[in-house]
C-alpha positions in Angstrom: -112.0 -198.2 128.3 -109.1 -195.6 128.5 -108.3 -196.1 124.8 -111.9 -195.7 123.9 -112.2 -192.4 125.9 -109.1 -191.1 124.1 -110.6 -192.0 120.7 -113.8 -190.2 121.6 -111.9 -187.2 122.8 -109.8 -187.1 119.6 -113.0 -187.4 117.4 -114.7 -184.6 119.3 -111.5 -182.4 119.0 -111.3 -183.2 115.3 -114.9 -182.2 114.8 -114.6 -179.0 116.8 -111.5 -178.0 114.8 -113.2 -178.8 111.5 -116.2 -176.8 112.4 -114.2 -173.9 113.6 -112.0 -173.8 110.5 -115.0 -174.1 108.2 -116.7 -171.2 110.1 -114.0 -168.7 109.2 -115.2 -166.0 106.8 -115.3 -167.0 103.2 -114.7 -164.1 100.8 -115.2 -166.0 97.6 -118.8 -164.8 97.1 -117.6 -161.2 97.1 -114.7 -161.6 94.7 -116.5 -160.1 91.8 -115.4 -156.7 90.6 -118.7 -156.2 88.8 -120.6 -156.7 92.0 -118.5 -154.1 93.7 -119.9 -151.5 91.2 -123.4 -151.9 92.6 -124.7 -148.7 94.3 -125.2 -150.5 97.7 -121.5 -151.7 97.7 -120.2 -148.4 96.5 -122.1 -146.6 99.3 -120.3 -148.9 101.8 -116.9 -148.2 100.2 -117.7 -144.4 100.4 -118.6 -144.6 104.1 -115.5 -146.6 105.0 -113.3 -144.4 102.8 -114.4 -141.3 104.6 -114.1 -142.9 108.1 -110.6 -144.3 107.5 -109.3 -141.4 105.5 -108.2 -143.6 102.6 -109.1 -142.7 99.0 -111.8 -145.0 97.7 -109.9 -146.5 94.7 -107.0 -147.2 97.0 -109.2 -148.8 99.6 -110.9 -151.0 97.0 -107.6 -152.2 95.7 -106.3 -153.0 99.2 -109.4 -154.9 100.1 -109.3 -156.9 96.9 -105.7 -157.9 97.5 -106.5 -158.9 101.1 -109.6 -160.8 100.2 -107.8 -162.8 97.4 -105.0 -163.6 99.8 -107.3 -164.5 102.6 -109.4 -166.8 100.5 -106.4 -168.6 99.1 -105.1 -169.2 102.6 -108.5 -170.3 103.8 -108.8 -172.9 101.0 -105.5 -174.4 102.0 -106.5 -174.7 105.7 -110.0 -176.0 105.1 -109.0 -178.6 102.4 -107.9 -181.4 104.8 -111.4 -181.2 106.4 -113.5 -181.2 103.2 -114.1 -185.0 103.0 -115.1 -185.2 106.7 -117.4 -182.2 106.5 -119.1 -183.6 103.5 -119.5 -187.0 105.1 -120.9 -185.5 108.3 -123.1 -183.1 106.2 -121.8 -180.2 108.2 -120.9 -177.9 105.3 -122.5 -174.5 105.2 -122.7 -172.4 102.0 -124.5 -169.4 103.3 -122.7 -166.1 103.5 -123.3 -163.6 106.3 -125.0 -160.3 105.4 -122.4 -157.6 105.3 -124.5 -154.4 104.8 -128.1 -153.2 104.4 -129.3 -153.4 100.8 -130.0 -149.7 100.3 -130.8 -149.9 96.5 -133.1 -152.9 96.2 -134.5 -154.1 92.9 -138.1 -155.0 92.1 -138.8 -157.6 89.4 -141.3 -156.9 86.7 -142.5 -159.2 84.0 -144.4 -158.0 80.9 -145.9 -159.5 77.8 -146.6 -158.3 74.3 -149.6 -159.7 72.5 -149.5 -160.8 68.9 -152.7 -159.0 68.1 -151.4 -155.7 69.4 -150.5 -153.6 66.4 -148.9 -151.0 68.6 -146.6 -153.6 70.2 -147.2 -152.2 73.6 -146.1 -154.0 76.8 -148.6 -155.1 79.5 -147.4 -155.9 83.0 -148.4 -159.4 84.3 -146.3 -159.5 87.4 -144.6 -157.0 89.6 -143.2 -157.7 93.1 -145.4 -156.3 95.9 -148.1 -155.2 93.4 -151.5 -156.6 94.2 -152.8 -155.8 90.7 -150.2 -157.8 88.8 -149.9 -161.2 90.3 -149.1 -163.8 87.6 -147.3 -166.7 89.3 -147.3 -164.7 92.6 -147.4 -167.8 94.7 -144.4 -169.3 93.0 -142.4 -166.0 93.4 -143.3 -166.0 97.1 -141.5 -169.3 97.7 -138.2 -168.7 99.7 -135.9 -170.3 97.2 -137.5 -168.4 94.3 -137.2 -165.2 96.2 -133.5 -166.0 96.7 -133.0 -166.6 93.0 -134.7 -163.3 92.1 -132.5 -161.4 94.5 -129.4 -162.9 92.8 -130.7 -162.1 89.3 -130.7 -158.4 90.2 -126.9 -158.4 90.5 -124.7 -158.1 87.4 -122.5 -161.0 88.4 -125.5 -163.3 87.9 -126.2 -162.2 84.3 -126.2 -165.7 82.8 -128.6 -167.0 85.4 -130.8 -163.9 85.0 -131.1 -164.5 81.2 -131.8 -168.3 81.8 -134.4 -167.4 84.4 -136.2 -165.0 82.2 -136.2 -167.5 79.3 -137.8 -170.1 81.6 -140.5 -167.7 82.7 -141.2 -166.8 79.1 -141.6 -170.5 78.2 -144.2 -170.9 81.0 -146.1 -167.8 79.7 -146.0 -169.0 76.1 -147.4 -172.4 77.1 -150.1 -170.7 79.1 -151.1 -168.0 76.6 -151.0 -168.6 72.9 -151.6 -164.9 72.2 -148.4 -163.8 73.9 -145.7 -163.1 71.3 -142.9 -161.9 73.6 -142.0 -161.6 77.3 -139.9 -158.9 78.9 -138.2 -159.2 82.3 -136.6 -156.2 84.0 -135.8 -154.7 87.4 -136.8 -151.3 88.9 -134.0 -150.1 91.1 -134.3 -147.1 93.5 -132.7 -146.1 96.7 -134.6 -147.0 99.9 -136.4 -143.9 101.1 -135.4 -142.2 104.3 -137.9 -141.9 107.2 -138.4 -138.3 106.3 -139.2 -139.1 102.7 -141.7 -141.8 103.8 -143.4 -139.2 106.1 -143.6 -136.7 103.2 -144.8 -139.4 100.8 -141.8 -138.9 98.5 -140.3 -141.8 96.6 -136.6 -141.6 95.5 -136.1 -141.5 91.7 -135.2 -144.9 90.2 -134.7 -146.5 86.8 -135.4 -149.7 84.9 -132.4 -152.0 84.8 -131.2 -154.9 82.7 -134.2 -155.7 80.5 -134.3 -159.1 78.8 -136.8 -159.7 76.0 -137.7 -163.3 74.9 -139.6 -163.7 71.6 -141.9 -166.6 71.1 -140.1 -169.2 68.9 -141.6 -169.7 65.5 
């Protein structure tokens, strides 16, 4: 009985240590210099630079060096527990939110009709727009919303293009008159409370358009 209790205690201790080690912050998702150029991230750097009194370029370099070193050390420490965590199905891939997203992007999907001599674009879907609701139910699914959010970041450029191509294929199969599909994002800073009260919307711009032509 005593040996059994010791084995149980050792197993519990091993599990607790494994979970504690795996719960340490993982910086790998943020190790993309292209993502650091996003307005939301740059705004965070500016705030911390002003608060710490460190020039922003210097602060970014210091944080990059620290994050790379931390992640390398974390990988070494977590490695002995990988097989157990996988077997116990205790792995967690989610990253914690680090800052409010102050420059959100809104997905828009448009089509061009083959019979349109002017080759104008017509909107068929736009996030949070009750008048353009093509596949709105699908876009409302949690996993799809997560994918759309990632597509708006430059570091997911390959996934973004693949996603737009997949959406275009669905539209081509549904509408024989569609000759091309364009996907793009509208990006603007979140309005302040004062701007909302005044009914003013911050200026924004269309970002990262992808055009998919119907295959011949």
